[in-house]
C-alpha positions in Angstrom: 11.0 29.2 13.8 11.4 29.4 10.7 13.1 26.0 9.1 14.5 25.1 5.5 15.2 21.5 5.0 17.3 21.3 2.0 16.7 17.7 0.2 18.3 16.5 -3.0 16.3 13.5 -3.4 13.7 12.9 -6.4 10.0 13.7 -5.0 8.4 11.5 -3.8 11.1 8.3 -4.3 10.7 4.6 -3.0 14.1 4.8 -0.9 13.5 4.7 2.6 15.1 8.5 2.4 12.4 9.8 1.3 10.3 8.8 4.8 13.0 10.0 6.8 13.1 13.3 5.4 9.1 13.8 4.9 8.7 12.4 8.5 11.2 14.6 9.9 9.4 17.5 8.4 6.3 16.8 9.4 7.8 16.2 12.9 9.6 19.9 13.0 6.0 21.2 12.5 4.3 19.8 14.9 6.7 21.2 17.3 5.2 24.5 16.2 8.3 25.3 13.1 7.6 26.8 10.0 9.2 24.0 7.6 9.8 24.2 4.0 10.6 21.5 2.0 13.3 22.3 -1.2 13.6 19.8 -3.7 14.8 19.4 -7.2 12.3 19.6 -9.9 13.0 15.9 -11.2 11.0 13.2 -12.8 10.2 10.5 -10.7 8.8 7.1 -11.3 6.2 7.9 -8.4 3.5 9.7 -9.3 1.2 10.0 -6.2 1.1 13.1 -4.1 3.9 13.1 -1.6 1.2 14.1 1.5 -1.0 11.0 0.7 2.1 8.8 -0.7 3.8 9.0 3.0 0.9 9.6 5.2 2.4 13.2 6.1 0.1 15.6 7.2 0.1 19.1 5.0 2.0 20.8 7.5 4.6 21.8 5.6 5.3 23.8 2.2 7.2 21.9 -0.6 9.3 23.9 -3.5 10.8 22.9 -6.2 13.9 24.1 -8.1 15.3 23.6 -11.6 18.1 21.4 -11.9 19.8 19.2 -14.8 17.8 15.9 -14.5 21.1 14.1 -15.3 21.6 11.5 -12.4 21.2 8.5 -14.8 23.3 9.2 -17.4 26.7 8.2 -15.2 28.9 9.5 -12.6 29.4 13.2 -14.6 25.4 13.6 -15.3 25.1 13.0 -11.4 27.5 15.7 -10.3 26.1 18.2 -12.8 22.8 17.5 -11.3 24.3 18.0 -7.7 26.1 20.8 -8.3 23.2 22.8 -10.2 20.6 21.9 -7.7 23.5 22.8 -5.1 23.4 26.3 -7.1 20.1 27.2 -6.5 19.2 25.8 -3.0 22.1 28.1 -2.0 20.9 31.3 -4.0 17.5 30.1 -2.2 18.9 29.5 1.0 20.8 33.7 1.4 17.4 35.1 -0.1 15.5 33.1 3.1 14.4 34.5 5.8 14.9 30.8 7.5 16.8 30.8 10.6 17.4 27.5 10.5 18.7 25.2 7.4 19.0 21.6 7.9 20.3 19.2 5.1 21.5 15.7 4.5 23.8 16.8 1.8 27.2 18.1 2.8 28.0 19.6 -1.0 25.3 22.6 -0.3 27.3 23.8 3.3 30.4 23.3 1.7 29.9 24.4 -1.3 27.0 27.4 -1.0 28.5 29.7 0.8 26.1 29.3 3.9 25.4 32.5 5.2 26.6 33.0 8.8 23.2 34.5 10.6 21.2 31.2 9.6 21.9 27.9 12.2 23.2 25.1 10.1 22.4 21.5 10.4 23.9 18.4 8.7 22.4 15.2 9.2 25.3 12.4 8.2 24.2 9.0 7.2 27.7 7.6 6.2 31.3 7.7 6.8 32.8 11.0 5.1 35.5 11.7 3.0 38.4 12.7 4.6 38.2 15.9 2.3 34.8 16.6 3.6 35.6 15.9 7.3 38.2 18.5 7.1 36.0 21.0 6.0 33.3 19.4 8.9 36.2 20.6 10.8 37.2 24.0 10.1 33.1 24.7 9.8 30.3 26.3 12.4 27.7 23.6 11.6 25.8 21.5 13.8 26.1 17.7 12.7 23.3 15.0 13.8 24.6 11.6 13.8 22.7 8.7 13.2 24.9 6.4 15.1 27.4 6.5 17.8 30.0 5.0 15.1 29.8 8.4 12.7 30.2 10.6 15.9 33.2 8.6 16.8 34.7 9.1 13.4 34.1 13.0 13.1 35.8 13.1 16.8 38.8 11.1 15.6 38.5 13.5 12.4 39.5 16.7 14.8 35.5 17.8 15.1 34.6 19.0 18.7 32.3 16.7 20.2 30.0 19.4 21.3 28.9 20.5 17.8 28.2 16.8 17.2 24.6 14.9 18.8 23.8 11.2 18.0 20.1 10.6 16.5 19.1 7.6 15.8 16.2 6.7 13.0 12.8 7.1 14.5 9.6 6.1 13.4 5.9 6.5 13.7 4.3 4.2 16.1 1.0 5.4 15.4 1.0 4.1 11.9 1.2 0.9 13.4 -1.4 1.3 16.1 -3.8 1.5 13.5 -2.9 -1.6 11.3 -5.7 -4.4 12.7 -5.0 -8.0 14.4 -2.7 -10.3 12.5 -5.1 -12.8 11.3 -7.2 -9.9 10.4 -4.2 -8.6 7.9 -3.4 -11.5 6.9 -7.0 -12.1 5.5 -6.9 -8.5 4.0 -3.7 -9.1 2.1 -4.9 -13.1 1.1 -1.8 -14.4 3.1 -2.5 -18.1 5.0 -3.8 -17.8 8.0 -2.5 -21.4 9.3 1.4 -20.8 8.4 4.0 -19.6 10.4 5.5 -17.2 8.3 9.2 -15.1 8.5 9.8 -12.3 6.9 12.0 -10.1 5.4 11.2 -6.2 4.5 13.5 -4.2 1.8 14.9 -4.3 -0.8 17.2 -7.0 -2.3 20.0 -4.8 -2.9 21.5 -1.7 -2.4 23.5 0.2 -5.0 24.7 -3.6 -6.3 25.4 -5.2 -3.1 24.4 -7.2 -0.5 21.8 -6.9 2.0 22.2 -10.8 3.0 18.3 -11.7 1.7 20.5 -14.6 -0.3 21.7 -15.4 3.8 17.6 -15.2 4.8 16.4 -17.7 2.0 19.1 -20.4 2.6 18.1 -20.4 6.3 13.9 -20.0 5.9 14.6 -22.9 3.5 16.2 -25.0 5.8 13.8 -24.1 8.6 11.0 -25.0 6.4 12.7 -28.5 5.4 11.6 -30.0 9.0 8.9 -27.7 9.9 6.4 -27.6 6.6 4.3 -25.3 8.4 7.0 -22.2 8.0 6.9 -20.1 5.1 8.7 -16.9 3.8 7.3 -13.4 2.8 9.9 -10.7 1.3 8.0 -7.2 1.0 9.8 -4.5 -1.5 11.7 -6.1 -4.2 12.2 -4.0 -7.7 10.7 -6.1 -10.4 14.1 -6.4 -11.9 15.6 -8.2 -8.7 12.1 -10.5 -9.1 13.8 -13.3 -11.4 17.5 -13.9 -9.3 15.0 -13.6 -5.8 13.0 -16.4 -7.2 15.9 -18.6 -8.5 17.3 -18.7 -4.8 13.7 -19.5 -3.4 14.0 -22.5 -5.8 17.2 -23.4 -4.8 16.2 -23.2 -1.1 12.8 -25.6 -2.0 10.5 -22.7 -1.1 9.2 -22.5 -4.7 5.5 -23.4 -2.7 6.4 -22.2 0.2 7.4 -18.5 -0.8 5.5 -14.9 -0.8 7.5 -12.5 -3.2 6.1 -8.5 -3.0 7.1 -5.7 -5.1 7.3 -2.2 -3.8 4.0 -1.1 -1.5 3.5 2.7 -0.1 5.2 3.3 3.4 1.5 2.6 5.0 1.2 -1.1 3.5 4.5 -2.1 5.1 3.1 -2.0 8.6 0.5 -4.3 7.7 2.7 -6.7 6.2 5.1 -6.3 9.4 2.3 -7.0 11.2 0.7 -9.9 9.3 4.0 -12.0 10.0 5.3 -14.2 12.8 8.9 -14.0 12.7 10.7 -10.7 11.1 14.6 -10.8 10.0 17.3 -8.2 9.4 20.2 -9.4 8.0 22.7 -7.2 7.8 26.3 -8.4 6.6 29.5 -7.4 8.5 31.1 -4.3 6.6 32.2 -1.4 7.9 29.3 0.9 7.3 26.5 -1.8 8.4 28.4 -3.1 11.5 29.6 0.8 12.8 27.2 3.4 10.9 24.1 2.6 9.9 21.1 3.4 12.2 17.9 1.8 9.5 14.4 3.1 9.8 13.6 -0.7 8.9 14.7 -1.5 12.8 12.8 0.9 14.0 9.6 -0.2 12.4 10.3 -3.9 13.5 9.9 -2.8 16.8 6.8 -0.8 16.5 5.3 -3.4 15.0 5.2 -5.7 17.8 6.6 -8.8 16.1 9.6 -11.1 17.4 12.8 -9.7 15.7 15.7 -12.1 14.6 18.9 -9.6 13.7 22.5 -9.9 13.0 24.7 -9.4 16.0 26.2 -5.8 15.0 27.7 -3.0 16.9 25.2 -0.2 15.2 22.2 -3.0 16.1 23.6 -3.0 19.6 22.9 0.7 19.6 19.4 0.2 20.1 18.4 -3.5 20.4 19.8 -5.7 23.5 19.2 -9.4 24.5 15.7 -8.7 26.0 14.6 -7.0 23.1 15.9 -9.2 20.2 16.9 -12.8 19.3 20.9 -12.3 17.8 22.7 -14.8 15.6 26.2 -14.4 14.2 26.3 -12.2 11.2 27.0 -13.7 7.9 26.3 -17.4 9.1 23.1 -18.5 7.4 23.2 -21.6 9.8 23.1 -19.3 13.5 20.4 -17.8 11.7 18.3 -20.9 11.0 19.1 -21.5 14.3 17.9 -18.0 16.0 14.7 -18.7 14.0 13.9 -22.2 15.2 14.7 -20.9 18.8 12.0 -18.5 17.9 9.2 -20.8 16.7 10.8 -23.4 19.8 10.0 -20.5 22.3 6.9 -18.5 21.7 6.3 -17.2 25.4 10.5 -15.5 25.3 9.3 -14.2 22.2 6.2 -12.4 22.9 7.9 -10.9 25.7 10.9 -9.4 23.5 8.6 -8.4 21.3 6.4 -6.1 23.8 10.1 -5.2 24.7 11.2 -3.7 21.3 7.5 -2.1 20.8 7.8 0.1 24.4 11.0 0.9 23.7 9.8 1.9 20.1 7.9 5.0 21.6 10.8 6.2 23.0 12.2 6.7 19.4 9.3 9.0 18.0 10.0 11.7 14.7 8.6 14.6 17.2 11.6 13.3 20.2 13.8 13.0 17.3 13.7 16.0 16.0 13.0 17.7 19.6 15.9 16.8 20.6 18.0 18.1 17.5 16.7 21.7 17.8 17.4 21.7 21.5 21.3 20.9 21.2 21.4 23.0 18.1 19.8 26.1 20.0 22.2 25.1 22.8 25.3 27.1 21.6 23.1 29.8 20.4 19.7 31.9 21.7 17.4 31.9 18.7 14.3 33.6 18.3 
């Protein structure tokens, strides 16, 4: 089967959606489909070859379409770029012999006049605006929701439940299987071998909004005050985020016990995760984080085999349980501190939970995800 994956992104991009899109395309190809990823021809600060950058096999083709590269010019520039790409992408789809059109961009399906002879699959990652939900209800697009919360919102808007499937994000478990043991990785990354390392992997903020990193730093600082062998590691910071994060680290008393690392290639993220003793996710209690998200980081944490400490949110509970992670009260740094101390005081329990999380991660591979999605999309109409 021929699949067009339409993605209005810079490629390569340092953002997580680039990983997800490339891994999905690779997984579709591994299932035997012919896959073409269609993206805008935009400037990007990442100069590496996309296949090498994401560690993806050359089992798909990448096509770049003309677009106005005006996203950096404000709101009008964003919409100019979006609609210029949608215009060219829709023309490309109509001329293509592909049977399936897959995208995370609703504008393609609702403004692009898609042909009726193609299977249309939209993967939704955020709550849709009311007018978008109405267009979805009146369309024949098949919908892949990354969380049960998003599925429920669509059903409440009148979208038939049989047109929606829930597919949480996924992980390349094999990438972690190739990483050496913890002490070897620490030597390779120049991290101390005799310290207990508590880590957060990811950006400091998203779209200017907090991701809870301030509370991670505060909590680890409090732990360090009584356990001086405990250090903090943060990986994935943007360069413009470093000064503010360094100030927070200093305020927490961690000047000589913190390692701040900027953006690194995706395969190196697996090494940092394996090098740590505890991995922390501290998503704040906003509607998006609580109900709608399914972060790649969650599944990578699971696949690393490292104990996980996470804020207690419904979206996280869709995947993790008390058997696979340590939970703490959301937006409560002291609860986070206590959860970290429980992990450190109970290494056998922590190891068992990490083993359970790793076992469950094997059920969230990209290949399984794409297989489930295609089976869902093909149920209502037999495809050649």
